[in-house]
DOMAR-774960 format. One record per residue: residue in three letters; residue number from 1; x negated, y, z negated of N, C-alpha, C in turn. Coordinates in nm, 2 decimals, always signed. Last residue first. Layout:
N
[sekol "ALA", NUM, [X, Y, Z], [X, Y, Z], [X, Y, Z]] ...
% end
This chain:
118
[sekol "UNK", 118, [+2.80, -0.03, +3.42], [+2.95, -0.11, +3.51], [+2.85, -0.02, +3.59]] [sekol "UNK", 117, [+2.66, -0.24, +3.17], [+2.66, -0.11, +3.25], [+2.74, -0.14, +3.36]] [sekol "UNK", 116, [+2.76, -0.48, +2.96], [+2.67, -0.36, +3.04], [+2.73, -0.29, +3.08]] [sekol "UNK", 115, [+2.87, -0.54, +2.66], [+2.92, -0.54, +2.79], [+2.81, -0.41, +2.88]] [sekol "UNK", 114, [+2.71, -0.75, +2.46], [+2.76, -0.63, +2.47], [+2.78, -0.58, +2.62]] [sekol "UNK", 113, [+2.74, -1.05, +2.23], [+2.76, -0.97, +2.40], [+2.80, -0.83, +2.40]] [sekol "UNK", 112, [+2.60, -1.16, +1.98], [+2.68, -1.01, +1.96], [+2.65, -1.02, +2.16]] [sekol "UNK", 111, [+2.56, -1.49, +1.81], [+2.50, -1.37, +1.95], [+2.62, -1.29, +1.94]] [sekol "UNK", 110, [+2.58, -1.63, +1.52], [+2.66, -1.54, +1.64], [+2.60, -1.48, +1.72]] [sekol "UNK", 109, [+2.31, -1.71, +1.33], [+2.43, -1.63, +1.35], [+2.45, -1.63, +1.48]] [sekol "UNK", 108, [+2.18, -2.06, +1.17], [+2.21, -1.88, +1.28], [+2.33, -1.83, +1.26]] [sekol "UNK", 107, [+2.14, -1.97, +0.82], [+2.21, -2.09, +0.90], [+2.23, -1.99, +1.07]] [sekol "UNK", 106, [+1.96, -2.08, +0.56], [+2.00, -2.02, +0.66], [+2.07, -2.10, +0.77]] [sekol "UNK", 105, [+1.89, -2.24, +0.32], [+2.09, -2.25, +0.33], [+2.09, -2.13, +0.42]] [sekol "UNK", 104, [+1.62, -2.41, +0.45], [+1.69, -2.39, +0.35], [+1.86, -2.38, +0.35]] [sekol "UNK", 103, [+1.41, -2.42, +0.63], [+1.52, -2.34, +0.67], [+1.62, -2.37, +0.57]] [sekol "UNK", 102, [+1.13, -2.35, +0.42], [+1.19, -2.46, +0.54], [+1.30, -2.36, +0.56]] [sekol "UNK", 101, [+0.93, -2.42, +0.12], [+0.96, -2.37, +0.21], [+1.05, -2.44, +0.32]] [sekol "UNK", 100, [+1.08, -2.55, -0.13], [+0.94, -2.60, -0.10], [+0.99, -2.50, +0.03]] [sekol "UNK", 99, [+1.16, -2.41, -0.44], [+1.19, -2.46, -0.31], [+1.07, -2.51, -0.23]] [sekol "UNK", 98, [+1.00, -2.29, -0.73], [+1.06, -2.29, -0.66], [+1.08, -2.39, -0.58]] [sekol "UNK", 97, [+1.08, -2.40, -1.10], [+1.02, -2.44, -0.92], [+1.11, -2.41, -0.85]] [sekol "UNK", 96, [+1.28, -2.50, -1.29], [+1.22, -2.36, -1.26], [+1.10, -2.35, -1.18]] [sekol "UNK", 95, [+1.51, -2.64, -1.23], [+1.36, -2.71, -1.28], [+1.27, -2.59, -1.34]] [sekol "UNK", 94, [+1.66, -2.54, -1.08], [+1.69, -2.53, -1.21], [+1.56, -2.52, -1.27]] [sekol "UNK", 93, [+1.49, -2.32, -0.90], [+1.59, -2.39, -0.87], [+1.58, -2.44, -0.99]] [sekol "UNK", 92, [+1.43, -1.99, -0.82], [+1.40, -2.07, -0.87], [+1.53, -2.18, -0.88]] [sekol "UNK", 91, [+1.62, -1.76, -0.51], [+1.58, -1.84, -0.66], [+1.56, -1.95, -0.68]] [sekol "UNK", 90, [+1.39, -1.73, -0.21], [+1.51, -1.78, -0.28], [+1.49, -1.80, -0.45]] [sekol "UNK", 89, [+1.15, -1.65, -0.08], [+1.20, -1.50, -0.15], [+1.35, -1.59, -0.24]] [sekol "UNK", 88, [+1.08, -1.82, +0.05], [+0.97, -1.82, -0.07], [+1.07, -1.69, -0.14]] [sekol "UNK", 87, [+1.24, -1.86, +0.22], [+1.25, -1.91, +0.15], [+1.20, -1.92, +0.05]] [sekol "UNK", 86, [+1.32, -1.49, +0.31], [+1.27, -1.60, +0.33], [+1.30, -1.70, +0.27]] [sekol "UNK", 85, [+1.52, -1.24, +0.40], [+1.50, -1.34, +0.34], [+1.44, -1.48, +0.40]] [sekol "UNK", 84, [+1.48, -0.91, +0.59], [+1.59, -1.07, +0.61], [+1.47, -1.11, +0.47]] [sekol "UNK", 83, [+1.49, -0.66, +0.61], [+1.54, -0.73, +0.50], [+1.58, -0.88, +0.48]] [sekol "UNK", 82, [+1.26, -0.62, +0.78], [+1.42, -0.57, +0.81], [+1.52, -0.66, +0.74]] [sekol "UNK", 81, [+0.99, -0.77, +0.60], [+1.03, -0.70, +0.71], [+1.19, -0.70, +0.74]] [sekol "UNK", 80, [+1.01, -0.78, +0.24], [+1.01, -0.85, +0.38], [+1.07, -0.74, +0.50]] [sekol "UNK", 79, [+0.80, -0.52, +0.06], [+0.91, -0.59, +0.13], [+0.90, -0.66, +0.24]] [sekol "UNK", 78, [+0.45, -0.62, -0.03], [+0.54, -0.52, +0.06], [+0.71, -0.59, +0.07]] [sekol "UNK", 77, [+0.27, -0.66, -0.32], [+0.32, -0.79, -0.20], [+0.47, -0.68, -0.13]] [sekol "UNK", 76, [-0.04, -0.47, -0.35], [+0.12, -0.51, -0.36], [+0.18, -0.61, -0.29]] [sekol "UNK", 75, [-0.37, -0.36, -0.44], [-0.26, -0.45, -0.40], [-0.16, -0.46, -0.43]] [sekol "UNK", 74, [-0.47, -0.05, -0.58], [-0.39, -0.19, -0.63], [-0.29, -0.22, -0.50]] [sekol "UNK", 73, [-0.70, +0.15, -0.57], [-0.58, +0.05, -0.45], [-0.56, -0.05, -0.52]] [sekol "UNK", 72, [-0.88, +0.19, -0.79], [-0.81, +0.30, -0.68], [-0.70, +0.25, -0.61]] [sekol "UNK", 71, [-0.89, -0.02, -0.93], [-0.83, +0.08, -1.05], [-0.77, +0.16, -0.93]] [sekol "UNK", 70, [-1.02, -0.17, -0.73], [-0.89, -0.22, -0.75], [-0.83, -0.12, -0.85]] [sekol "UNK", 69, [-1.28, -0.04, -0.74], [-1.24, -0.02, -0.63], [-1.05, -0.07, -0.65]] [sekol "UNK", 68, [-1.31, +0.09, -1.06], [-1.38, -0.02, -0.96], [-1.28, +0.00, -0.81]] [sekol "UNK", 67, [-1.51, +0.45, -1.18], [-1.42, +0.32, -1.21], [-1.47, +0.23, -1.06]] [sekol "UNK", 66, [-1.60, +0.68, -1.19], [-1.62, +0.60, -1.21], [-1.54, +0.49, -1.21]] [sekol "UNK", 65, [-1.51, +0.87, -0.95], [-1.44, +0.86, -1.08], [-1.49, +0.76, -1.14]] [sekol "UNK", 64, [-1.75, +0.89, -0.80], [-1.74, +1.05, -0.85], [-1.60, +0.99, -0.94]] [sekol "UNK", 63, [-1.78, +0.63, -0.74], [-1.89, +0.71, -0.75], [-1.76, +0.82, -0.84]] [sekol "UNK", 62, [-1.54, +0.63, -0.58], [-1.54, +0.53, -0.66], [-1.70, +0.59, -0.77]] [sekol "UNK", 61, [-1.56, +0.84, -0.34], [-1.43, +0.84, -0.50], [-1.48, +0.73, -0.59]] [sekol "UNK", 60, [-1.75, +0.74, -0.25], [-1.80, +0.85, -0.32], [-1.67, +0.87, -0.42]] [sekol "UNK", 59, [-1.69, +0.51, -0.10], [-1.75, +0.46, -0.22], [-1.77, +0.62, -0.25]] [sekol "UNK", 58, [-1.45, +0.60, +0.02], [-1.42, +0.51, -0.08], [-1.52, +0.50, -0.17]] [sekol "UNK", 57, [-1.62, +0.73, +0.23], [-1.54, +0.82, +0.13], [-1.49, +0.75, +0.02]] [sekol "UNK", 56, [-1.78, +0.54, +0.32], [-1.82, +0.64, +0.28], [-1.74, +0.69, +0.21]] [sekol "UNK", 55, [-1.58, +0.38, +0.44], [-1.60, +0.33, +0.35], [-1.70, +0.43, +0.27]] [sekol "UNK", 54, [-1.33, +0.57, +0.58], [-1.40, +0.55, +0.58], [-1.50, +0.48, +0.44]] [sekol "UNK", 53, [-0.93, +0.49, +0.59], [-1.05, +0.54, +0.46], [-1.18, +0.49, +0.53]] [sekol "UNK", 52, [-0.65, +0.51, +0.67], [-0.77, +0.49, +0.73], [-0.83, +0.53, +0.66]] [sekol "UNK", 51, [-0.39, +0.62, +0.58], [-0.38, +0.44, +0.66], [-0.51, +0.44, +0.68]] [sekol "UNK", 50, [-0.38, +0.68, +0.26], [-0.44, +0.73, +0.35], [-0.40, +0.59, +0.38]] [sekol "UNK", 49, [-0.07, +0.88, +0.06], [-0.16, +0.73, +0.05], [-0.22, +0.71, +0.21]] [sekol "UNK", 48, [-0.14, +1.18, -0.09], [-0.09, +1.11, +0.02], [-0.16, +0.92, +0.02]] [sekol "UNK", 47, [-0.28, +1.39, -0.22], [-0.11, +1.35, -0.18], [-0.09, +1.24, -0.19]] [sekol "UNK", 46, [-0.56, +1.31, -0.17], [-0.48, +1.34, -0.27], [-0.34, +1.29, -0.29]] [sekol "UNK", 45, [-0.58, +1.36, +0.13], [-0.61, +1.24, +0.04], [-0.56, +1.20, -0.10]] [sekol "UNK", 44, [-0.44, +1.56, +0.15], [-0.40, +1.50, +0.22], [-0.46, +1.38, +0.10]] [sekol "UNK", 43, [-0.65, +1.76, +0.02], [-0.51, +1.81, -0.02], [-0.44, +1.61, -0.01]] [sekol "UNK", 42, [-0.85, +1.72, +0.18], [-0.92, +1.66, +0.04], [-0.76, +1.65, +0.01]] [sekol "UNK", 41, [-0.75, +1.81, +0.44], [-0.78, +1.66, +0.46], [-0.82, +1.59, +0.30]] [sekol "UNK", 40, [-0.74, +2.04, +0.40], [-0.65, +1.98, +0.40], [-0.67, +1.90, +0.40]] [sekol "UNK", 39, [-1.06, +2.14, +0.34], [-0.92, +2.18, +0.23], [-0.78, +2.06, +0.24]] [sekol "UNK", 38, [-1.21, +1.86, +0.50], [-1.17, +2.03, +0.49], [-1.09, +2.05, +0.40]] [sekol "UNK", 37, [-1.48, +1.74, +0.39], [-1.39, +1.75, +0.40], [-1.34, +1.84, +0.39]] [sekol "UNK", 36, [-1.78, +1.52, +0.37], [-1.75, +1.67, +0.37], [-1.61, +1.67, +0.44]] [sekol "UNK", 35, [-1.98, +1.39, +0.20], [-1.87, +1.31, +0.25], [-1.81, +1.47, +0.26]] [sekol "UNK", 34, [-2.25, +1.36, -0.01], [-2.26, +1.35, +0.20], [-2.10, +1.38, +0.23]] [sekol "UNK", 33, [-2.20, +1.42, -0.21], [-2.21, +1.29, -0.18], [-2.24, +1.26, -0.05]] [sekol "UNK", 32, [-2.15, +1.66, -0.29], [-2.25, +1.63, -0.34], [-2.30, +1.49, -0.27]] [sekol "UNK", 31, [-1.87, +1.67, -0.10], [-2.00, +1.74, -0.08], [-2.11, +1.66, -0.07]] [sekol "UNK", 30, [-1.76, +1.55, -0.36], [-1.75, +1.49, -0.21], [-1.83, +1.52, -0.13]] [sekol "UNK", 29, [-1.75, +1.78, -0.52], [-1.81, +1.66, -0.56], [-1.84, +1.54, -0.42]] [sekol "UNK", 28, [-1.60, +1.99, -0.41], [-1.74, +1.99, -0.39], [-1.82, +1.84, -0.46]] [sekol "UNK", 27, [-1.35, +1.82, -0.42], [-1.41, +1.87, -0.25], [-1.60, +1.91, -0.31]] [sekol "UNK", 26, [-1.21, +1.85, -0.68], [-1.26, +1.68, -0.64], [-1.40, +1.74, -0.46]] [sekol "UNK", 25, [-1.09, +2.03, -0.74], [-1.18, +2.02, -0.81], [-1.29, +1.88, -0.75]] [sekol "UNK", 24, [-0.93, +2.11, -0.53], [-1.03, +2.20, -0.53], [-1.16, +2.14, -0.59]] [sekol "UNK", 23, [-0.68, +1.97, -0.62], [-0.79, +1.91, -0.49], [-0.94, +1.98, -0.46]] [sekol "UNK", 22, [-0.64, +1.96, -0.98], [-0.65, +2.06, -0.84], [-0.74, +1.95, -0.77]] [sekol "UNK", 21, [-0.77, +1.84, -1.16], [-0.59, +1.82, -1.15], [-0.57, +1.94, -1.08]] [sekol "UNK", 20, [-0.93, +1.62, -1.39], [-0.91, +1.72, -1.31], [-0.81, +1.71, -1.14]] [sekol "UNK", 19, [-0.95, +1.49, -1.63], [-0.90, +1.65, -1.64], [-0.94, +1.69, -1.53]] [sekol "UNK", 18, [-0.92, +1.21, -1.53], [-1.04, +1.27, -1.58], [-1.07, +1.42, -1.56]] [sekol "UNK", 17, [-0.62, +1.18, -1.51], [-0.71, +1.11, -1.61], [-0.85, +1.14, -1.65]] [sekol "UNK", 16, [-0.66, +1.30, -1.27], [-0.57, +1.37, -1.39], [-0.66, +1.33, -1.52]] [sekol "UNK", 15, [-0.80, +1.13, -1.11], [-0.86, +1.20, -1.14], [-0.78, +1.29, -1.25]] [sekol "UNK", 14, [-0.61, +0.89, -1.13], [-0.72, +0.87, -1.20], [-0.81, +1.00, -1.20]] [sekol "UNK", 13, [-0.37, +1.01, -1.00], [-0.37, +0.94, -1.14], [-0.55, +0.96, -1.23]] [sekol "UNK", 12, [-0.47, +1.02, -0.73], [-0.43, +1.16, -0.81], [-0.41, +1.08, -0.98]] [sekol "UNK", 11, [-0.56, +0.78, -0.66], [-0.63, +0.86, -0.68], [-0.60, +0.98, -0.77]] [sekol "UNK", 10, [-0.38, +0.54, -0.63], [-0.38, +0.57, -0.77], [-0.49, +0.69, -0.74]] [sekol "UNK", 9, [-0.17, +0.36, -0.41], [-0.32, +0.48, -0.42], [-0.31, +0.54, -0.52]] [sekol "UNK", 8, [-0.07, +0.03, -0.36], [-0.04, +0.19, -0.39], [-0.22, +0.22, -0.42]] [sekol "UNK", 7, [+0.03, -0.16, -0.06], [-0.09, -0.11, -0.14], [-0.03, +0.02, -0.23]] [sekol "UNK", 6, [+0.08, -0.45, +0.10], [+0.09, -0.34, +0.12], [+0.00, -0.26, -0.03]] [sekol "UNK", 5, [+0.18, -0.69, +0.33], [+0.11, -0.65, +0.22], [+0.11, -0.50, +0.24]] [sekol "UNK", 4, [+0.41, -0.99, +0.41], [+0.35, -0.78, +0.46], [+0.33, -0.78, +0.29]] [sekol "UNK", 3, [+0.37, -1.30, +0.46], [+0.42, -1.23, +0.36], [+0.38, -1.08, +0.40]] [sekol "UNK", 2, [+0.47, -1.48, +0.78], [+0.38, -1.44, +0.70], [+0.47, -1.31, +0.58]] [sekol "UNK", 1, [+0.67, -1.71, +0.85], [+0.70, -1.61, +0.85], [+0.57, -1.55, +0.72]] 
% end
């Protein structure tokens, strides 16, 4: 099972560090760089994590904020899907090293058979 990747969006913090405390501060700066967003789009860009972002918008944000991409978008390892543990999530061995990937202490679970429609 592969690791799930996620990210943290730091636009709001970077704006505040540069004295921009309102989404209306950002909108004209984006427009100067050819990115025309509506007030609601700009608001969502600042207060929510975008699932999709055009390269033009990303480059404009980096230019406006004078930052690098890793300062704006911080990659993080996401939680394991459906709460399942993997061998790599297991606690380190006494020697301080993680065990080799494998089935380890995982055991099969007994299937539950539910009565079907009658």
